[in-house]
C-alpha positions in Angstrom: 2.4 -15.9 -4.5 3.1 -17.6 -8.2 1.3 -19.8 -10.4 1.8 -23.5 -10.5 4.7 -24.7 -12.9 1.9 -26.2 -14.9 -0.1 -22.9 -15.0 2.8 -20.8 -15.7 3.7 -22.9 -18.8 0.0 -22.8 -19.8 -0.1 -19.0 -19.8 3.2 -18.7 -22.1 2.0 -21.4 -24.3 -1.3 -19.2 -24.8 0.2 -15.9 -24.7 3.0 -16.1 -27.1 0.9 -17.6 -30.0 -1.7 -14.9 -29.5 1.0 -12.4 -29.8 2.3 -13.8 -33.1 -1.0 -13.7 -34.6 -1.5 -10.2 -33.6 1.8 -9.3 -34.9 1.1 -10.8 -38.4 -2.5 -9.2 -38.5 -1.0 -6.0 -37.6 2.3 -6.2 -39.7 4.2 -4.8 -36.9 7.5 -6.7 -37.4 7.2 -9.0 -40.5 10.3 -11.1 -39.6 8.8 -12.2 -36.5 6.9 -15.5 -37.6 7.5 -17.9 -35.0 7.6 -18.0 -31.1 11.4 -18.7 -31.3 11.7 -15.4 -33.6 9.7 -13.4 -30.8 11.8 -14.6 -27.9 14.9 -13.8 -30.0 13.9 -10.1 -30.4 14.7 -7.4 -28.3 12.5 -6.2 -25.2 11.6 -3.1 -27.2 10.4 -5.2 -30.2 8.3 -7.6 -27.9 6.9 -4.6 -26.1 5.7 -3.2 -29.5 4.0 -6.3 -30.3 2.5 -6.7 -26.8 1.2 -3.2 -26.8 -0.6 -3.8 -30.0 -2.7 -6.4 -28.4 -4.2 -4.1 -25.8 -4.6 -1.5 -28.4 -6.7 -3.8 -30.6 -8.5 -6.2 -28.1 -11.1 -7.0 -30.8 -8.4 -9.2 -32.5 -8.7 -11.4 -29.6 -12.2 -12.3 -30.9 -10.6 -13.1 -34.4 -8.2 -15.1 -33.0 -10.9 -17.0 -31.3 -12.9 -17.4 -34.2 -9.9 -18.6 -36.5 -8.3 -20.7 -33.8 -5.0 -21.0 -36.1 -3.1 -23.0 -33.5 -6.0 -25.6 -32.9 -6.5 -25.0 -29.2 -8.8 -26.6 -27.1 -12.1 -25.0 -25.9 -10.7 -24.5 -22.5 -7.6 -22.6 -23.3 -9.8 -20.6 -25.9 -12.0 -19.7 -22.9 -9.0 -18.5 -21.0 -7.8 -16.2 -23.7 -11.3 -14.7 -24.5 -11.4 -13.4 -21.0 -8.1 -11.5 -21.5 -10.2 -8.7 -23.1 -11.0 -7.8 -19.6 -7.5 -6.5 -18.8 -6.4 -3.5 -16.8 -3.6 -1.4 -18.2 -2.0 0.8 -15.8 0.2 2.0 -13.1 0.4 0.2 -10.0 2.0 0.3 -6.5 3.2 -3.0 -5.0 2.6 -2.2 -1.5 3.4 -5.6 0.2 4.0 -9.4 -0.3 1.8 -12.0 1.3 2.0 -15.7 1.5 -0.7 -16.1 -1.2 0.0 -12.9 -3.6 1.3 -9.6 -3.9 -0.8 -6.4 -3.1 -1.3 -4.1 -6.0 -2.8 -0.6 -5.4 -4.3 1.6 -8.1 -6.0 4.5 -6.8 -8.3 3.3 -4.1 -8.3 -0.2 -5.6 -6.4 -3.3 -4.2 -5.7 -6.5 -6.3 -4.2 -9.7 -5.2 -1.7 -10.5 -8.0 0.3 -13.7 -8.6 3.6 -13.7 -10.2 4.3 -16.1 -13.2 7.4 -18.4 -12.8 9.2 -16.1 -10.4 8.1 -14.4 -7.3 7.7 -10.4 -7.3 10.8 -10.4 -4.6 13.0 -11.8 -7.2 12.8 -8.2 -9.1 11.7 -6.2 -6.0 13.1 -7.0 -2.5 10.6 -6.3 0.2 12.7 -3.8 1.9 12.4 -1.6 -1.3 8.7 -1.5 -1.1 6.5 0.2 -2.1 7.4 0.1 -6.0 5.7 2.0 -8.6 5.3 0.1 -11.9 3.5 -0.1 -15.2 1.9 -3.3 -16.1 -1.0 -5.3 -17.4 -3.1 -7.3 -15.2 -5.1 -10.3 -16.7 -7.5 -13.0 -15.4 -6.3 -16.5 -15.3 -8.3 -19.3 -13.9 -10.2 -17.2 -11.6 -6.9 -15.6 -10.4 -5.3 -12.2 -11.3 -1.8 -12.3 -12.7 0.3 -9.9 -14.7 1.2 -10.5 -18.5 4.8 -11.0 -18.0 6.3 -7.3 -18.5 6.4 -4.4 -16.3 8.2 -1.1 -16.6 9.2 0.2 -12.9 9.6 3.9 -12.3 12.9 4.6 -10.1 11.1 6.7 -7.4 11.8 6.7 -3.6 8.7 7.1 -1.4 8.6 8.7 2.1 6.7 7.6 5.1 3.5 9.5 4.2 3.0 7.7 0.9 3.9 4.3 2.6 1.2 5.0 5.3 -1.4 6.1 2.8 -0.9 2.9 0.7 -1.0 0.8 3.9 -4.1 2.4 5.0 -5.7 1.7 1.5 -4.7 -1.8 1.9 -6.0 -2.2 5.6 -9.4 -0.8 4.6 -9.8 -3.0 1.7 -8.9 -6.0 3.7 -11.4 -4.8 6.5 -14.3 -4.4 4.3 -13.3 -7.7 2.2 -12.8 -5.6 -0.8 -9.6 -7.1 -2.1 -10.0 -8.0 -5.6 -8.7 -11.6 -6.1 -10.2 -12.2 -9.5 -12.1 -10.3 -12.4 -14.9 -12.6 -12.4 -15.9 -11.8 -8.8 -19.1 -9.9 -8.5 -20.4 -7.8 -5.8 -22.5 -9.8 -3.4 -26.0 -8.7 -2.6 -26.3 -7.4 0.9 -27.2 -10.3 3.1 -29.0 -10.4 6.5 -26.3 -9.9 9.3 -25.6 -13.4 10.4 -26.4 -14.3 14.1 -23.3 -14.3 16.3 -22.1 -17.6 17.2 -21.9 -17.0 21.0 -23.3 -14.2 23.1 -20.4 -13.1 25.1 -22.4 -10.2 26.6 -23.4 -12.2 30.1 -19.6 -13.3 30.5 -18.4 -9.6 29.9 -21.1 -8.1 32.4 -20.0 -10.6 34.9 -16.2 -9.6 34.6 -17.4 -5.9 34.7 -19.1 -6.4 38.2 -15.8 -8.3 39.2 -13.7 -5.2 38.4 -16.2 -2.9 40.3 -15.8 -5.0 43.0 -12.0 -4.9 42.9 -12.0 -1.1 42.5 -13.2 -0.7 46.2 -10.2 -2.6 47.2 -8.0 -0.5 49.5 -4.4 -0.5 50.0 -3.4 -1.0 46.4 -0.4 0.4 44.4 -1.2 3.8 42.8 -1.3 2.4 39.4 -3.7 -0.3 40.3 -7.2 1.7 40.1 -6.2 3.0 36.6 -5.2 -0.5 35.4 -8.5 -1.5 36.5 -10.5 1.3 34.9 -8.4 0.6 31.5 -9.9 -3.3 32.0 -13.3 -1.8 32.4 -12.8 0.6 29.6 -11.9 -2.1 27.4 -14.6 -4.6 28.6 -17.2 -1.8 27.7 -15.8 -1.6 24.1 -16.2 -5.3 24.0 -19.8 -5.3 25.2 -20.3 -2.7 22.5 -18.9 -4.7 19.8 -20.9 -7.9 20.9 -24.1 -5.9 20.8 -22.9 -5.6 16.9 -23.0 -1.6 17.0 -21.5 -0.8 13.7 -22.0 3.0 14.0 -18.4 4.4 13.9 -19.2 7.1 16.3 -20.3 5.0 18.8 -17.4 2.7 18.5 -15.0 5.7 18.5 -16.5 6.9 21.4 -15.7 3.8 23.5 -12.2 3.7 22.0 -11.8 7.4 23.1 -12.6 6.2 26.5 -9.8 3.5 26.3 -7.2 6.0 25.1 -8.0 8.6 27.7 -7.4 5.8 30.6 -4.3 4.9 28.8 -2.9 8.8 28.7 -3.7 8.8 32.3 -1.5 5.7 33.1 1.4 7.1 31.0 1.2 10.0 33.5 1.2 8.3 36.7 4.0 6.2 35.4 6.1 9.1 34.1 5.5 10.6 37.7 6.8 7.6 39.4 
């Protein structure tokens, strides 16, 4: 969920001189002339210089052209991509092993920390967190720029459920943004399924139909078989690659009706 030690060091090695350059060009804080001067300043001054970078992204081109710090080509290529930044307010919805889930409106971003895990700042039990920050591309990944401003807001279950659904929807449709370089793939022909389970499912369905005719079983036995039968039918529909939500929901509703009936029977017991 964080950059490697080497990449984190590289990020700051590139970002700090760029901000010093921006400060000099914009004459924001004249006494800040070196990285150490910048690090010694207050957070307010640092934010002022940092904000000037995103308010004047054209200066990145000038920095690249002048290359005052004699950076190698591959490092300049990293910096030039910072023109594709995303400044805004985000929810941190959850932490995964590989990244933290940031949500802005309906968009979901996979964001890595720099030197510290986000959980160092916001414990997972306090999620979701609402904050303002800047997302940047870095080696085909997405990071934040090292500064954020959290808002002290408590969110109820409705907001948590809505954010969870946004994440799950993006995950299901493979729409989690993991890189600002990624492009929407053109629609490809639907791949042939690796194995056709329909004969096996049909065989199971026949066995269930035989078992349903068995006499002398507990009262819950029949409904339990109906649940298996409805589930098998749902699996058969999925195996046929039906992607029409109405067809799938119709099969799911049959499963739900059987479950409700089983609950009633158990309650009567």
